[in-house]
KEFI-913634 format. One record per residue (C-alpha): residue in one letter; x, y, z. Coordinates in steps of 0.1 Angstrom, whole numbers, padded with zeros to 4 digits, always signed. Each point is the difference from the previous one (the first is absolute). Layout:
<atoms>
AXYZ...
</atoms>
This chain:
<atoms>
M-0218-0172-0309F-0010-0005+0036G+0031-0022+0006D+0022+0027-0014L-0016+0026+0023M+0006-0023+0030G+0036-0005-0011M+0005+0037-0003M-0015+0006+0035G+0023-0026+0015K+0030+0015-0017L-0010+0035+0013K-0003-0013+0036E+0034-0018-0004T+0015+0032-0013Q-0015+0020+0029A+0016-0025+0025K+0034+0004-0018I-0003+0038+0002E-0006-0003+0038E+0029-0024+0004T+0023+0024-0020K-0011+0030+0021K+0009-0019+0032R+0033-0011-0015L+0008+0037-0009D-0002+0008+0038F+0033-0019+0002V+0017+0015-0030L+0022+0029+0014I+0012+0030-0019D+0030+0019+0015E+0005+0035-0011Q+0025+0026+0012S+0010+0036-0007R+0030+0005-0023D+0023+0006+0030G-0015-0028+0021L-0011+0023+0028L-0036-0012-0002K-0011-0036-0007V-0035-0014-0003T-0014-0035-0004L-0035-0006-0014T-0019-0031-0010A-0011-0004-0036N-0035+0008+0013R+0014+0035+0010T+0000-0005+0038I+0030+0017+0017K+0020-0025+0020S+0029+0022+0012I+0016+0034-0003E+0036+0006+0010I+0010+0037+0004N+0037+0010+0004Q+0006+0023+0030E+0013+0027-0024L-0035+0004-0015L-0016+0005+0034E+0017+0034+0002D-0018+0014-0031K-0038-0005+0001E-0006+0014-0035Q+0027-0022-0015L-0013-0031+0018E-0036+0007-0013D+0014+0003-0036Y+0019-0032+0004L-0030-0018+0013I-0022+0011-0028L+0025-0008-0027T+0011-0034+0014L-0035-0012+0009N-0014+0011-0034N+0028-0020-0017A-0007-0030+0021I-0037+0002-0006T+0005+0003-0037R+0022-0032+0000A-0024-0018+0022S-0029+0009-0023E+0018-0012-0031I+0007-0034+0016N-0036-0002+0013E-0015+0008-0034V+0023-0024-0019E-0007-0029+0024L-0038+0006+0000A-0002+0005-0037A+0018-0033-0006V-0024-0019+0022T-0030+0017-0015K+0010-0004-0036D+0008-0037+0005G-0033-0007+0017M-0024+0019-0022P-0023-0021-0022D+0003+0007-0038I-0031+0021-0005P-0002+0017-0034G+0001+0038+0002L+0012-0001+0036D+0036+0012-0003L+0001+0019+0033F+0032-0017+0013K+0021-0002-0032
</atoms>
């Protein structure tokens, strides 16, 4: 029993290390999103950090429209980044979890 416990603890530490590696790697996974007409483009990492925003000159003439574009486009990009982030982390977590009866948190 004690050996099993030690094995599980080692597996949990290994999984934690893989989670940290995955989080670092997701800093380099870029998500590009743009408005339908291409007047606004944003780039985020899969960890939801904004890397760049490109605004067409046309949008600078209408503050309200620009604000709407930013909200919509950034929210779309954040949603996509979150999906990638969750899938990647879930895969690492599920693979690394020890098989403990009754512990189905990641399935």
